[in-house]
N, C-alpha and C positions, 0 to 999 in steps of 0.2 A: 262392190261399192254400195253405199247406202245413203239415203236422203232422209233426214230427220224432219218430220212434219208435226211438230207440237204434240208429242205423245203426252197423255195425261200423267200428272205427277202423283195422284192419289191412288191408293191400292184398293181394289174392290173388296167389299166385306162379305161376299158370298163364300160359303165354306168349300174348302178343297175336298174333292172326292176322288176315289180311284177312277182311272180312265179319263175320258174327255168329257167335261161338263158341257151343257148347252151354252152356246155362245150368246153373249148379250148383243152382239152385232146382228143376230138373227131378227131382232125387233125392227130393224130398219127395212124399208121397202127396197128390195133389189132381188134380182134373179140369183139363185145360189143352189149348190148341190152339196148336201151333207156327205161327209166322208164316212162311208160305212164299208163298202167293198172297193178298195182302192182302184183296181183295174177298170171298173165301170164308173168311177166318180169323175173322171176327166175325159175330154175328147181323145179319141184313139189316135188322132193325128199328132198329138203332143207326145213325142216319143219318150221324153224324160220325166214327164209329169208324175207318173205313178211311182217311179223310183224316188223322186223328191218327196212325194206324199208320205211314203214309208219313213223316210228320214225325219220328217216333221212329226209324224205320229209317235215315234219312239223317243223324241226329245223330251227329257224330264221337265223342262221349263215351260212346255206348251200344254195348256189345259183344255183348249178347244181348237178345232180346225174345221174350216170349210173352204170349198172352192167357189169363187165368185165369178160369174160371167157378166155382171154389170154392177155399177154403183149408182145410187140415186143422188142427184144434185140439181137443185133449182127446178124441180118438177120434171126432170127428164132422166132417162136411164143411159148412163155412159158405159159403152161396151168395154169390158176388160177380160182378162183371163188370169186370175191371181188366186193364190192360196192366202187366206186370212187366218191368222193364228192369235188366240188370246194367250198371254203369258202369265206366269204365276205371280208376277209383281203387279198385275192389274192393267198393264198396257196392252196394246194391240199392234200387230205387225202385218203388213201386206207384202207378200213375196211375188215379185214379178220376174219370171224366167225370160230374160231378154233374147235368148236364142230360140224361144218357142212362141213368143207372143205374136198375135196378129198385128198387121200394120195399123198404126194409129197416126193420123195426120196431126199437125201442130195444135189445132183447135181441140181435137179429142184428147190429146195428151194433156193439154192444159186443164180441161174439164176433169180428167181423171185425178190430177194432182189436187185440184180444188176439192173434189169429192172426198179424197183421202184425208185432207186437212180438216174438212168439216166433221168427218167421222172420228177424228183424233187417232188416226192410224199413222204409224211410221212406215215408210216405203223402203224395202230392201231389194235391190236388183241382184239376181242370181244368174250365173251362166253355167254352161255344162261343166266347166273345169271345177267349179265349186261342188256341184252335185257328185262328181267323180273323185272328190278329195278323199284320201285315205288317212286314217283307218276307218273313218265313218262309213264309207260305202260298204266295205266288206263286213263290218260289224253289224250294220242294220240288215243287210241281206241274210247274214247268218242267224241273227235273232228272229227275223221274220219267218225264216224257213221252219221254225218250230211253233208257229202260231196256232196250229191245230193239234199240237201234242196234248194228250189228255193228262190233266193233273187232278188227282183225287181231291174230294172235298176235305178229307182229313189232312192231307199234306198241305193244302192251301191254308187251312186253319192253323196248323203247326207253324208254318212259315210266318204267318201274320202275327202269332203270339210272340215269336222270337223277335221280330222286327219292332213290334210295339215296345218291347222291353229294351231292345238294344239300339233302336233307331236305324243304324246302318251297319252292315257287316260285309266282309269280303265274301266272294262266292265260296271260297274254300272253308271259311269259318261257318257260313250258313249251312253248307253241305254236311259238315261234321256235326253240327248241332242237331239237325233234323234227320240225319242218317241217310244222306244221298250219296250214292257211288258215282253217278254221272249227273251232275247238277245242271249242265248247260241246257239240255232240252227243257227242263222245268223252268229255269230262269228265262229262257227265250220265249216260252209260251206265255208266262205271266207278264213279261215286259210287253210283248205284242198285244196282250189282252188288256193292258192298262192297269195292271195290279201292282207290278213292281217297276222300279226305275233304275236305270244305269246310265252312265255317261258314254254314249256311243262314239264320242270324239277321241277316246283313249282306247288303246289296244285292250281287248277283252280277254281275260285269263283268270286263273284262280285267285289272284289278288285284286281283281276288280271289285269295286264297292257297289252293293245293291241296297236299296231301301224301298219303302212303300211309296207308290206313286202319289198317294194322298198326303204324304208328309212334305214339308218344305224341302226342296232340293237345293243344296248350296251351289253358289256360282262365284267364281273369282275372275277378276279381270274382264276380258272381252269374251263373250261366248261366240259360237260359230257363225251366227248371223250378224255380228258386228254391233250388237247392242251391249252397252256396259252392264256387267253383272252386278248383282246385289250382294 
């Protein structure tokens, strides 16, 4: 379920870059932990947070991600436990895992909603069932398992040249063009490192489409977190 809280309509004019750019939200005063090493980025008591963080990191529509432990509102810090994501369309979404979040009384809950509204963030409530939804769960686990696979500089450059010229290709076509017999480890590594993008909500196979993370990724209808696609 989702609650819409006055997300901004304008698109930011900062240039899209490979990987996750620095979040504009970071300029606001609040306690936060940057996502660099997922297992250590969130409290260990939150059993599904690292799983969900990986899914967010690999989503091609998300350009920046951070874990927030508080939000600033009217001179006070409101305790929360949320992932905050910047989207490619310039808007911002806060993800609240309702099965994991600490207890908040009515006053704290109200202050959290007001803080989100003041920061122009949309709130999306996530439960464990959504985190374990297939095929996204298996796809992201599989891609992330290749995150440390070594891809040579020459191969990276070759893939980049092909995708600059063609924008997006199926894994099968990309592999044939650059001469890869087993493309999945390479694709998984480059997706995990923020170089390539793929839609993890669809079954991944030879006909799956890949593109550069820095290029605009198409979206139709509703994407997986309930926000209308562009």
